[in-house]
N, C-alpha and C positions, 0 to 999 in steps of 0.2 A: 504494500500500500504506500502511495506517495506521501511524502511529508508536505503539508500545506506550505506555500511560499512564506506566509507570515511567521510560521514556526521556524522555518529555516533561517529567516532573517534574525529572529530573536536568538537562535542558537549561535549564529555567527557573531552577533554583538556580544554575547557572553552574558551569563547570569551571575551576579556577584554572590548569590546565595548558594547556587548549585555547588555540590561537593563539600559543603561545610556543615550541613544539617540534614536530618532525615526529611524527605518530602512529606507534605501534609497529606492526610488521607483524602482521596478523591473518589467520589461515586461516579461511575461511568454513566454518561447521559442515557445510554440505551439500556442500562441495567444488565445484570448477568444473563438474563434469558435471551437477550438480543445479540449475544456474542458467541463465537465458536467455542466448542468444548475446551480446546487447548487453552484459550484465553481465560475461561472460567476457572480451570484448574490453576492457571498461573495466578489469578486473583486470589484464590484460596491459599496459595503458597506465599503470597506477599504479606509482609508484616505491616505494610502501609495502606494498601487499598482496602482491605477488610480487617479492621481492628479486631472484630469478633467474627471469626469465620466458621465456628462450630454450628451455629444456627443455619446459615445458608447451606452448608454441606449436608446437614441432616434433612433439610427441606428438599434438597435435590435428590437425596437418597429415597425419601418418601415418595416423591413424584415418579421416580423410576419404578418403584414398587407398584404404584397405582397403574402405571402404563403396562407393566407386565401382567398385572391382574386383569386389566381390560382385554389384553391380547388373548390370554388363556380363556376368558369367558366367551370371547367371540368364537374361539375354536371349539366351544362346547355346545353351541346352539343345537346341533343335530341330536344331542342326547340329553340335554338339560333344559327343561321348560322355562326355568327362571333365569336363563342366561342373559336375556335382554335387560332385566332389572339390574343384574350384577354389572353388566357393561356400563349402563348409565350411571350407576353408583360409583364405579371405579373412575370413570371419566370426570365426574364431578369432583371427586377427591383429588384427581390429578391436577385439575385446574386450580383447586384450592391451595394445594401445596406448591404449585408453580408460582402462584401469586406471593406466597410466603417467602419464597427464595429471595426476591428483590426487596420485600418489606423488611426482612431481617437484615439483609445486606446493608440497607440504608439506615437501620435503627441507630447505629453508633455514629453515622457519618457527620451529622450536624454538630453533635457534641464534640466529636473528635476534632473536627475542623476548627471550632472555636478555641478549644484548649491548645491545639497544636500551633495555631497562629499566635496565641498569647505566649506560649513557651518559646517560639522562635524569636519573637521580639525580645524577650527577656534574655535569651542566650546571646543575642547580638548586641544587647545593651542599647537598644534604640527604642523610640516610641512605637506604639502599635500603628498599623497602617491608617492613613487618613480615613476619617469617617467611622473609626472603631475606637474602642477603649479597652484598656487592660481589664481582664476578668478578675474581680475581687475574689479573695479566698472563699468567702461564703457562697458566692455565685458558682465558683468552680465546683464546690461540693454539691450544690444543688443540681448542676448540669450533669455531673457524674451520677448522682442518685437517680435522676429522672431517666438517664440512659439505662441504668441497671434495672429499673422497674419495667421500662419498655422491653428490655431484653427478656425479662422473665415472662411477660405477657406473650411475647412472640414465641418463645421457646415452648410455653404451655400450649399455644395454638398449634404449633407443629407437632408436639407430642400427641395431642388429642386426635389430629387428623391422621397421623401415622399409625396410631393404635387402631383407628377405625379401618385403615387400609389393611393392617395385619389380620384383623378379624374377618374382613371380607375375603382376603386372599386365602385364608384358611378354609372358608366355606367353598370357594371356587376349587381349591385343591382336592376337596372331597367329592366334587361333582364332575370334574373334568376328565377327559380321556386319559388313560394311564400315560400315554406318550407325552402329554403336556404337563404332567405333575411336577417334573423338575423345575420348570419355569414358575409354576404356582408356588412351590416351596421356596424358591429363591425370593419371590415377592414377599412371602411371609417373613423370611429372615431379614431382608432389607428393611421392611417396615418396622419390625421389632427393634432392629439396631437404631433406626432413626428415633423411635419412641424413647428407648432407654437413654440415648445420648441427650435428648432434650430434657428428659426427666432429671438427668444428672445436672444439666445446666441450671435448672430451676433449684435443685437441691443445694447447689454451692453458691447461689446468688446471695451475697452478703447483705444486700439491702432488704431482703425479706425477713420479717420476724419468724421465729421458730414455729409459731402457730398460724402462719399465713395459709389460707385455704389453697393457694396455688401449689404449695408443696404437696398437700394431700392429693390434689387433683392430678398432678404430674405422676406421682407414685402409683395412683390407681390406673392411669393410662398405661404405664409400663407393665403392671401386673396383668392387665387385660391382653396386652400384646404377647407377653410370655405365655399366657394361657392359650392364645390362638395358635402359637407355634407348637405347643404340646398337643393340642387337638389335631392340628394338621398332620403331625408326624405319627399319630396313633396307627 
């Protein structure tokens, strides 16, 4: 892909900041879903683009599980009268988890950008950029706290959807032709992994009180996914 002329000019002129500090987190305009898989994996591997990559990775895994479930259900139409309903359910869950990929990827971006800009200015010993102000300590704590709460909400949403996918995939695995069972069982395993990963993200969220209901809901979603896997493998 060609580099835009303006970008080439800026690079030729030089960036006084480049090479001296870590780049600010930047959310791609098109989101993760609009990018090639290799770029998505690169974003997950980057410490700058996705400050919190566990949620998007889990949502992507859950979406893949839903897609496999839909595929197996389509291949079961000849022998399973309820295959149509399973297909519609799986596709709905796929769209839901796909949307959560970019929602979770963007959850930290605004807070991370504000804090990174403030930190950059402090490290360089200069004023913050025109039109902005340094972030007071109290506001920094509030920004981080709000980001952590939003992360917990999104992790719980992914866990709930992934758990539902695991349960649906387990039902499909019990009804599909034997030749398609490996794909169905793979879908169950992927969905269970996504559920347990996000349940863990909720469990370790330091902003949530010990008795916060989100902790119990996430744990229940993980147990349901684990039960689905046991049922599918019977």
